[in-house]
C-alpha positions as CSV (number, residue, x, y, z in Angstrom):
1,M,-16.5,10.1,-86.0
2,E,-14.5,12.6,-84.3
3,K,-12.3,15.2,-86.5
4,K,-8.8,16.2,-86.7
5,M,-8.0,19.3,-86.2
6,G,-6.3,22.0,-88.9
7,K,-3.5,24.9,-87.6
8,N,-5.3,28.5,-87.2
9,P,-4.1,30.2,-90.4
10,Q,-2.4,33.5,-89.8
11,S,-4.9,36.7,-90.6
12,R,-4.0,38.2,-93.7
13,S,-5.8,41.9,-92.6
14,S,-6.1,43.1,-88.9
15,K,-9.2,45.4,-90.4
16,T,-12.4,44.5,-89.8
17,V,-13.9,45.2,-92.9
18,L,-15.1,44.4,-96.3
19,A,-13.7,46.2,-99.4
20,I,-15.0,44.5,-103.1
21,V,-12.3,42.4,-104.3
22,S,-11.7,41.7,-108.0
23,I,-12.5,38.6,-108.2
24,L,-15.6,37.4,-109.0
25,A,-16.2,35.7,-105.6
26,P,-18.3,32.6,-105.1
27,L,-22.5,31.9,-104.2
28,V,-22.8,31.3,-100.2
29,M,-24.6,29.3,-99.1
30,V,-27.6,30.0,-97.0
31,S,-30.0,28.1,-93.7
32,G,-33.8,28.6,-94.1
33,H,-35.1,32.6,-94.8
34,V,-35.2,34.1,-97.6
35,A,-34.2,38.0,-99.3
36,S,-36.3,40.3,-99.4
37,Q,-36.1,43.6,-100.8
38,T,-38.1,46.4,-101.1
39,G,-39.2,50.3,-101.7
40,S,-36.6,52.1,-104.1
41,Q,-33.8,53.1,-101.4
42,S,-30.3,53.4,-103.4
43,F,-27.4,52.7,-101.2
44,Q,-27.1,56.0,-100.4
45,N,-29.4,55.0,-97.6
46,F,-27.1,54.3,-95.9
47,F,-25.4,57.1,-95.2
48,G,-28.4,58.6,-93.6
49,G,-32.4,57.9,-93.3
50,T,-34.2,60.6,-94.3
51,N,-37.6,59.2,-92.4
52,R,-37.7,59.9,-88.8
53,N,-38.8,56.2,-87.9
54,E,-35.8,55.4,-89.8
55,P,-32.3,54.6,-87.4
56,I,-29.4,57.5,-88.9
57,L,-27.0,54.9,-90.3
58,H,-23.2,55.4,-90.0
59,R,-20.9,56.3,-92.8
60,I,-18.2,53.0,-93.2
61,A,-15.1,54.1,-94.4
62,P,-14.3,51.3,-97.2
63,A,-11.3,49.1,-96.3
64,R,-9.5,45.2,-97.6
65,L,-10.4,42.6,-97.0
66,D,-8.0,40.1,-98.7
67,L,-10.0,37.0,-99.4
68,A,-7.6,33.5,-100.6
69,E,-8.5,33.1,-104.4
70,S,-10.0,29.9,-102.8
71,D,-11.7,31.5,-101.0
72,S,-13.5,33.8,-102.5
73,K,-14.8,31.3,-105.0
74,L,-16.9,29.2,-102.1
75,M,-20.4,28.4,-102.7
76,V,-23.6,28.9,-100.7
77,S,-27.5,29.0,-101.6
78,P,-29.8,29.3,-99.2
79,L,-31.7,26.9,-96.8
80,L,-35.1,27.2,-96.5
81,S,-37.3,24.4,-96.3
82,W,-41.5,24.4,-96.6
83,K,-44.6,22.2,-96.0
84,Y,-46.6,22.3,-99.6
85,A,-50.0,23.2,-99.1
86,P,-53.2,21.5,-100.1
87,D,-53.5,23.3,-103.4
88,D,-49.9,21.6,-104.7
89,G,-51.7,18.7,-105.6
90,K,-49.8,14.7,-104.9
91,E,-47.2,17.2,-103.3
92,A,-49.5,18.6,-100.8
93,N,-48.2,18.0,-96.9
94,S,-45.1,16.3,-97.7
95,T,-41.8,18.4,-97.3
96,G,-39.3,20.5,-99.6
97,G,-36.4,23.1,-99.7
98,N,-34.1,24.6,-101.7
99,R,-31.0,22.2,-100.9
100,E,-33.7,19.3,-102.0
101,Q,-34.0,21.8,-104.9
102,S,-37.6,21.0,-104.3
103,R,-39.8,22.4,-107.1
104,F,-41.4,26.0,-105.3
105,P,-44.7,25.7,-103.1
106,K,-48.0,27.5,-104.1
107,P,-49.1,30.8,-102.3
108,S,-53.0,29.8,-100.8
109,K,-55.4,31.8,-99.7
110,F,-55.5,30.7,-96.8
111,L,-53.6,30.2,-93.6
112,Y,-54.0,26.3,-93.4
113,S,-51.1,25.2,-90.6
114,G,-48.2,27.5,-90.0
115,Y,-47.2,28.1,-86.2
116,A,-49.1,31.7,-85.5
117,P,-47.1,34.4,-83.8
118,S,-48.5,33.9,-80.5
119,D,-48.1,30.9,-81.0
120,L,-44.0,30.5,-80.5
121,S,-44.7,33.4,-78.2
122,S,-46.6,31.5,-75.9
123,A,-44.7,28.2,-76.7
124,Y,-40.9,30.0,-75.5
125,G,-42.2,32.3,-73.1
126,F,-41.2,35.7,-75.2
127,D,-45.3,36.7,-74.1
128,L,-43.3,37.0,-70.7
129,I,-40.5,39.3,-70.8
130,A,-40.9,41.4,-67.8
131,T,-42.2,45.4,-68.7
132,K,-39.5,47.6,-67.5
133,G,-40.0,51.6,-68.0
134,S,-41.5,52.3,-71.3
135,T,-39.9,49.5,-73.2
136,N,-41.7,46.7,-72.4
137,G,-38.3,44.2,-73.3
138,S,-40.1,45.0,-76.5
139,G,-37.0,45.7,-78.4
140,A,-37.4,49.1,-78.9
141,G,-34.6,51.4,-79.2
142,R,-33.1,48.1,-80.4
143,T,-31.7,47.1,-84.3
144,I,-31.8,44.2,-86.0
145,A,-29.9,43.9,-89.0
146,I,-31.0,40.6,-91.9
147,V,-28.4,39.8,-94.4
148,D,-29.4,38.1,-97.1
149,A,-28.7,38.0,-100.5
150,Y,-31.2,39.3,-104.3
151,G,-33.7,40.2,-101.8
152,S,-37.4,40.8,-102.4
153,K,-39.4,44.0,-104.3
154,N,-42.3,43.1,-102.3
155,L,-40.8,43.2,-98.4
156,Q,-42.5,46.4,-97.4
157,S,-46.1,45.0,-98.3
158,D,-45.8,41.0,-97.5
159,L,-44.5,42.7,-93.8
160,D,-47.3,45.1,-94.1
161,A,-50.4,42.4,-94.7
162,F,-48.3,39.7,-91.7
163,N,-48.8,42.5,-89.5
164,A,-52.1,43.2,-90.3
165,Q,-52.9,39.6,-89.9
166,Y,-51.4,39.4,-86.9
167,G,-52.7,42.4,-85.6
168,L,-48.5,43.1,-85.4
169,P,-47.7,46.8,-84.9
170,S,-46.8,48.2,-88.7
171,N,-42.7,48.7,-88.8
172,T,-40.9,50.2,-91.7
173,V,-38.2,48.6,-92.9
174,T,-35.2,50.2,-93.7
175,I,-33.0,48.1,-96.6
176,L,-29.4,48.4,-98.2
177,Y,-27.5,47.7,-101.1
178,P,-23.8,47.9,-100.5
179,D,-23.5,47.2,-104.1
180,G,-26.5,48.3,-105.7
181,K,-29.6,46.6,-105.9
182,P,-29.0,43.3,-107.2
183,S,-30.1,42.7,-111.6
184,A,-31.5,39.4,-110.4
185,S,-33.8,37.7,-108.1
186,D,-33.8,34.6,-106.7
187,S,-37.5,32.9,-105.3
188,G,-35.4,31.2,-102.8
189,W,-33.9,34.1,-100.9
190,A,-36.6,36.1,-101.7
191,G,-38.4,33.7,-99.8
192,E,-36.0,33.8,-96.9
193,T,-35.4,37.3,-96.1
194,T,-39.2,37.8,-95.9
195,M,-39.3,34.8,-93.5
196,D,-36.3,36.9,-91.3
197,V,-37.7,39.5,-91.3
198,E,-41.8,38.8,-90.5
199,W,-40.7,36.8,-87.9
200,A,-37.9,38.7,-86.2
201,H,-40.5,41.7,-86.4
202,A,-43.0,39.2,-84.7
203,M,-40.8,38.2,-82.1
204,A,-39.4,41.8,-81.4
205,P,-41.9,44.2,-82.6
206,G,-40.5,46.9,-81.1
207,A,-36.8,47.0,-82.0
208,S,-35.6,48.7,-85.2
209,I,-35.0,46.5,-88.2
210,I,-32.3,47.0,-91.1
211,V,-31.9,44.2,-94.3
212,V,-28.7,44.8,-95.9
213,I,-28.8,42.9,-99.4
214,A,-25.6,41.4,-100.6
215,S,-25.5,41.4,-105.0
216,D,-24.8,37.8,-104.6
217,E,-24.1,35.0,-102.9
218,S,-20.4,35.0,-103.1
219,V,-18.1,34.9,-99.6
220,T,-16.8,38.5,-100.7
221,S,-20.3,39.8,-100.9
222,M,-21.5,38.3,-97.6
223,L,-19.0,39.4,-95.8
224,K,-19.5,43.0,-97.1
225,A,-23.0,43.5,-95.8
226,V,-22.5,41.5,-93.1
227,T,-19.6,44.7,-92.3
228,Y,-22.0,47.2,-93.0
229,A,-24.9,45.4,-90.8
230,S,-22.6,45.3,-87.7
231,T,-22.6,48.7,-87.5
232,N,-25.7,50.0,-87.4
233,A,-27.3,47.2,-85.6
234,D,-27.5,45.8,-82.4
235,V,-27.5,41.7,-83.6
236,V,-26.7,40.7,-86.6
237,S,-29.5,37.6,-88.3
238,M,-27.2,35.6,-91.3
239,S,-29.7,32.8,-91.9
240,W,-27.4,31.2,-93.9
241,S,-23.4,28.9,-94.5
242,T,-21.3,27.0,-96.4
243,P,-19.2,24.1,-95.6
244,E,-16.4,25.0,-93.4
245,F,-12.8,25.8,-94.8
246,A,-9.8,26.2,-94.2
247,G,-9.1,29.9,-94.1
248,Q,-12.5,30.5,-92.5
249,T,-10.6,31.5,-89.0
250,Q,-9.0,34.6,-90.6
251,Y,-12.4,35.8,-91.3
252,D,-13.9,35.3,-88.1
253,A,-12.6,38.8,-86.6
254,L,-15.4,40.3,-88.7
255,F,-17.9,38.6,-86.0
256,S,-16.4,40.3,-82.8
257,T,-17.9,44.0,-83.1
258,P,-18.1,44.6,-79.8
259,G,-21.5,44.7,-78.1
260,V,-22.8,43.4,-81.2
261,T,-23.8,39.8,-81.6
262,F,-24.1,37.8,-84.2
263,V,-26.1,34.8,-85.1
264,A,-26.7,32.3,-88.0
265,A,-28.4,29.6,-89.0
266,S,-26.6,25.2,-88.8
267,G,-27.8,24.3,-92.0
268,D,-30.5,21.9,-92.3
269,A,-28.4,19.2,-94.0
270,G,-28.6,17.0,-90.8
271,A,-24.6,16.0,-89.5
272,G,-22.5,18.8,-90.3
273,V,-20.5,22.0,-89.7
274,N,-21.2,24.4,-91.7
275,W,-19.6,28.4,-91.1
276,P,-20.3,30.9,-89.9
277,A,-22.2,28.9,-87.2
278,S,-18.8,27.6,-85.9
279,S,-17.1,31.1,-85.6
280,P,-16.4,31.0,-81.8
281,H,-17.8,34.5,-82.3
282,V,-21.8,33.6,-83.7
283,L,-24.2,32.2,-81.9
284,G,-25.0,29.1,-83.8
285,V,-29.2,27.8,-84.2
286,G,-30.0,24.6,-84.7
287,G,-33.2,22.6,-85.5
288,T,-36.1,21.1,-83.3
289,T,-39.1,19.3,-83.9
290,L,-41.8,21.8,-81.5
291,T,-45.6,20.7,-80.9
292,Y,-47.2,23.3,-78.6
293,N,-51.0,22.4,-77.7
294,T,-52.4,26.3,-77.6
295,N,-55.6,25.0,-75.2
296,S,-53.1,23.5,-72.3
297,G,-49.6,25.1,-72.5
298,L,-47.9,21.7,-73.0
299,V,-45.1,21.2,-75.5
300,S,-42.9,18.4,-76.8
301,E,-39.4,19.1,-78.5
302,V,-37.3,16.8,-80.1
303,A,-34.5,17.1,-82.0
304,W,-34.8,17.8,-85.6
305,N,-33.4,15.3,-88.4
306,G,-32.2,17.6,-91.0
307,S,-30.5,20.1,-88.0
308,G,-27.0,20.9,-88.6
309,G,-24.4,20.1,-86.0
310,G,-20.8,18.7,-85.4
311,V,-17.3,19.2,-84.5
312,S,-15.5,21.4,-86.0
313,S,-12.3,21.1,-87.9
314,V,-10.5,24.3,-88.4
315,E,-12.2,26.0,-85.1
316,P,-10.4,24.7,-81.9
317,L,-12.2,24.8,-78.6
318,P,-14.1,28.0,-77.1
319,T,-13.1,29.1,-73.5
320,Y,-16.9,29.3,-73.4
321,Q,-17.7,26.0,-74.1
322,I,-15.3,24.0,-71.9
323,G,-17.5,21.8,-69.0
324,F,-20.0,21.6,-71.8
325,N,-17.8,19.9,-75.0
326,N,-15.3,17.3,-74.5
327,N,-14.3,17.4,-77.9
328,A,-11.2,19.7,-78.8
329,G,-13.3,21.5,-81.9
330,R,-15.7,23.9,-81.6
331,G,-19.0,22.5,-81.2
332,V,-22.3,23.0,-83.2
333,P,-24.9,24.0,-82.9
334,D,-25.1,27.1,-80.0
335,V,-28.5,26.3,-79.0
336,S,-32.2,25.0,-80.9
337,Y,-35.6,26.5,-82.1
338,D,-38.6,25.4,-83.9
339,A,-36.9,24.2,-87.8
340,D,-38.8,22.1,-88.7
341,P,-41.1,22.2,-92.0
342,Y,-44.0,20.4,-90.5
343,T,-44.0,22.2,-88.1
344,G,-43.1,25.8,-89.4
345,V,-44.1,29.1,-89.7
346,S,-46.7,31.7,-91.3
347,V,-45.0,33.5,-93.4
348,F,-47.4,35.9,-96.3
349,F,-44.4,36.2,-99.2
350,T,-45.3,37.6,-102.3
351,D,-42.5,36.0,-105.2
352,P,-40.9,38.5,-107.4
353,T,-40.0,35.6,-109.8
354,S,-43.7,34.8,-109.8
355,T,-46.8,36.6,-112.1
356,N,-48.7,35.1,-109.0
357,A,-50.7,36.6,-106.3
358,G,-49.1,36.5,-102.7
359,G,-50.3,34.5,-99.4
360,W,-49.2,31.8,-97.2
361,F,-46.3,29.5,-97.3
362,V,-45.5,27.5,-94.2
363,F,-41.6,27.9,-93.9
364,G,-38.9,25.7,-91.8
365,G,-35.2,25.2,-91.4
366,T,-33.2,26.5,-88.7
367,S,-33.2,29.9,-90.1
368,V,-36.9,29.8,-88.2
369,G,-34.8,29.8,-85.2
370,T,-32.1,32.6,-86.3
371,P,-33.5,35.6,-86.5
372,Q,-36.2,34.9,-83.6
373,W,-33.0,34.4,-81.4
374,A,-31.8,37.8,-82.4
375,A,-35.2,39.2,-81.8
376,L,-34.6,37.5,-77.8
377,V,-31.4,39.0,-77.6
378,A,-32.6,42.9,-79.1
379,R,-35.0,42.3,-76.5
380,R,-32.9,41.1,-73.9
381,A,-31.1,44.0,-74.5
382,S,-33.8,46.9,-74.6
383,L,-33.7,45.6,-71.0
384,G,-30.2,46.9,-70.4
385,N,-28.5,43.8,-69.6
386,Q,-26.2,43.7,-72.7
387,G,-23.3,44.5,-71.8
388,S,-19.5,44.0,-72.9
389,N,-19.0,40.2,-72.3
390,S,-20.2,38.3,-75.9
391,F,-24.1,36.8,-75.5
392,N,-21.9,33.6,-75.7
393,S,-19.9,33.4,-72.9
394,V,-22.9,34.9,-70.3
395,L,-25.7,32.2,-71.7
396,Y,-23.4,29.4,-71.5
397,A,-21.8,30.2,-67.6
398,N,-25.4,30.9,-66.7
399,A,-26.3,27.1,-68.4
400,G,-23.8,26.5,-66.2
401,S,-25.0,27.5,-62.8
402,R,-28.6,27.4,-63.6
403,Y,-29.1,25.4,-67.0
404,S,-32.6,23.7,-66.1
405,T,-34.4,27.5,-65.2
406,I,-33.3,29.1,-68.8
407,L,-33.2,26.4,-71.2
408,N,-35.9,23.7,-72.5
409,D,-33.5,20.6,-73.0
410,I,-34.1,18.4,-75.5
411,S,-32.9,14.6,-74.9
412,Q,-34.1,12.9,-77.6
413,G,-34.3,12.7,-81.7
414,S,-31.0,12.4,-83.7
415,N,-29.1,14.4,-86.8
416,G,-26.9,11.2,-87.3
417,Y,-25.5,12.8,-83.5
418,P,-27.7,11.7,-81.3
419,A,-29.6,14.8,-79.2
420,L,-28.1,13.9,-74.7
421,P,-28.7,15.0,-71.8
422,G,-27.3,18.6,-71.4
423,Y,-25.7,19.8,-74.3
424,D,-25.3,17.7,-77.4
425,L,-24.3,18.4,-81.6
426,V,-27.7,18.4,-82.8
427,T,-29.6,20.9,-80.4
428,G,-26.9,22.1,-78.4
429,L,-27.7,23.8,-75.0
430,G,-31.6,23.5,-76.0
431,S,-34.5,26.0,-77.1
432,P,-34.8,29.2,-74.3
433,I,-36.9,30.0,-71.9
434,A,-37.0,33.3,-73.2
435,N,-38.2,35.4,-70.5
436,Q,-35.7,33.8,-68.7
437,V,-32.9,33.9,-71.3
438,A,-34.3,38.2,-71.5
439,G,-33.2,38.9,-67.6
440,L,-29.9,37.3,-68.1
441,T,-27.2,40.6,-66.4
442,D,-24.2,40.4,-68.2
443,A,-22.4,38.8,-65.3
444,L,-20.7,35.8,-65.7
445,P,-21.5,33.2,-62.8
446,T,-18.9,30.5,-62.3
447,P,-19.9,27.5,-64.1
448,S,-20.4,24.3,-62.9
449,A,-21.9,21.7,-65.8
450,T,-20.8,18.6,-65.8
451,P,-19.0,17.3,-69.4
452,S,-21.7,15.3,-71.2
453,P,-19.6,12.7,-73.3
454,T,-18.4,12.9,-76.2
455,P,-21.0,12.0,-79.0
456,K,-20.2,9.5,-82.1
457,P,-21.9,9.9,-84.6
458,T,-23.9,6.9,-86.5
459,P,-26.3,6.6,-89.2
460,R,-29.2,8.8,-89.2
461,P,-31.9,6.4,-87.5
462,T,-35.5,7.7,-87.4
463,Q,-36.4,9.7,-85.7
464,T,-38.3,8.9,-82.5
465,S,-41.8,9.1,-82.1
466,V,-42.5,10.0,-78.0
467,P,-40.7,13.3,-77.2
468,I,-39.4,14.6,-74.2
469,V,-42.2,17.2,-72.5
470,F,-41.7,20.2,-70.8
471,Y,-43.4,22.0,-69.5
472,H,-44.3,26.3,-70.2
473,P,-41.8,28.5,-68.4
474,T,-43.5,29.8,-65.6
475,P,-45.5,27.9,-63.1
476,F,-49.6,27.2,-64.3
477,S,-52.4,25.8,-63.3
478,T,-52.6,22.6,-64.4
479,P,-53.5,21.5,-68.2
480,K,-57.0,20.4,-68.5
481,Y,-57.2,17.1,-70.4
482,N,-60.0,16.4,-72.6
483,P,-60.8,13.2,-70.9
484,V,-61.2,9.9,-73.7
485,S,-64.8,8.5,-73.9
486,S,-64.7,4.9,-73.2
487,P,-64.6,3.1,-76.7
488,S,-68.0,0.9,-77.4
489,P,-68.0,-2.8,-77.4
490,H,-67.1,-4.6,-80.7
491,P,-70.4,-6.4,-82.2
492,W,-68.6,-10.2,-81.9
493,Q,-68.5,-9.0,-78.2
494,G,-71.8,-9.8,-77.6
495,T,-73.8,-7.2,-75.3
496,G,-71.7,-8.3,-71.7
497,G,-69.1,-5.2,-72.3
498,Y,-65.4,-6.4,-72.4
499,Y,-65.5,-9.1,-69.7
500,P,-66.1,-12.3,-71.0
501,N,-67.8,-13.8,-68.6
502,Q,-70.0,-12.0,-68.7
503,G,-71.0,-12.9,-72.5
504,K,-74.5,-13.8,-73.7
505,N,-72.4,-15.9,-76.3
506,W,-69.9,-18.5,-75.9
507,W,-68.1,-17.5,-79.5
508,S,-68.2,-14.4,-78.2
509,R,-66.2,-15.2,-75.4
510,I,-63.8,-17.5,-77.1
511,L,-63.2,-14.4,-79.8
512,Y,-62.0,-12.1,-77.2
513,W,-59.7,-15.0,-75.8
514,F,-58.2,-14.8,-78.8
515,G,-57.9,-11.2,-79.4
516,S,-56.4,-10.1,-75.8
517,A,-53.6,-13.1,-76.5
518,N,-52.3,-12.1,-79.3
519,G,-53.3,-8.2,-79.3
520,I,-55.0,-8.6,-81.6
521,F,-58.3,-6.0,-81.1
522,G,-56.2,-3.8,-78.4
523,Y,-57.4,-4.9,-75.2
524,R,-53.9,-6.8,-74.2
């Protein structure tokens, strides 16, 4: 059901950076990743790195952000999802997550089912991003900032183990603490941060990564961290969210730093709109269930039923969505990516709250795609294609003129809203054909999209078992399918094969006729 639009409140301040508010702010809600803090770096690192491999960071003069008291008390939590491992006993092969307050899984000594970087790189076409000079489109010369709370003292060592397993180049993460190191640790946030860092690096191995750790989950702390991040990065990844609130539009300017793209997870609870993914200045990332065959290159992808999405009751329809979204409010998400924990990603993680050794986990949630879309934005920038136009404007304009060449349309599945051909409120425009997205220039072609019908929320159906199928984003040889051997005749069919008039026993013919007519033996 379409929600009634509210009025946009006036901004209380023209300043776009944050200051500490005296009121204790509420916890913030995170979508799908865990935050980590590693090394002995302190807030002083913010004023300039001493390691030549670290980016030189800019000093930010403190400024004031006046949060309404009601806004400062908003709470959020990590939306990290996971698949339980064989060592998890009766829970093995089931899923859980922070939003369900499920027990955290046990680490596994062995990789057991999660996707590797090479799998998603091939499935989405990251491995086809064109070479350009010495950068190779790897993200070199660009910086990804990841904003999370609490962090993890094991972040760097976990990243090193992840890199060693998958043959990725080493990378020293710069960690910033705008309010000093947090006094508490949290498994969910630590897992979120670790996943964000490992997979941002996996998909943009040439990019620098800075991690800005908020001291708690309050809106105040999280937005301060976003502001610090935005002055030192080309793209900011935010795997957290809070349900929309009336005063959110006055903070949207924090996501409009020129030349910086902000990416946020849409949520893991199905139909429903979360902020900051609903901000018009943010790329909102929804979720899919991705099945990828590494041998044939065949991919199937449907909407994940946990993907957050819907029509904003606070944010008006942005100009770039005209022609795609027929609703009066901002549609969420904009794009999508693998998120289902059953088709999740492998993460090496050491829980800072546990005495257990580190190990392998399979994590999911819309926060899987958030840092990977951020990585894609960084790789596009490393090819010299980032300009003055916002990434959202460029993506939608190009989708209007050449949709199927840059995006995989997801048209089956539901989160309560159905996935539809074209734009929808569960997968947005779809998942990336990464090499084509990375090649988008800053020019804005004239859109020519056909508006989608206004989706109506329906009770969440069981996800369809028949996926929409598309092929690898560039031409490749016809996949070689393994032929299925013909089944052996059942004992009751005698020796005459599958045709009753060839059977030697009259009773075998009767059984065959009865089974075939009633679909019992599968011959129907």
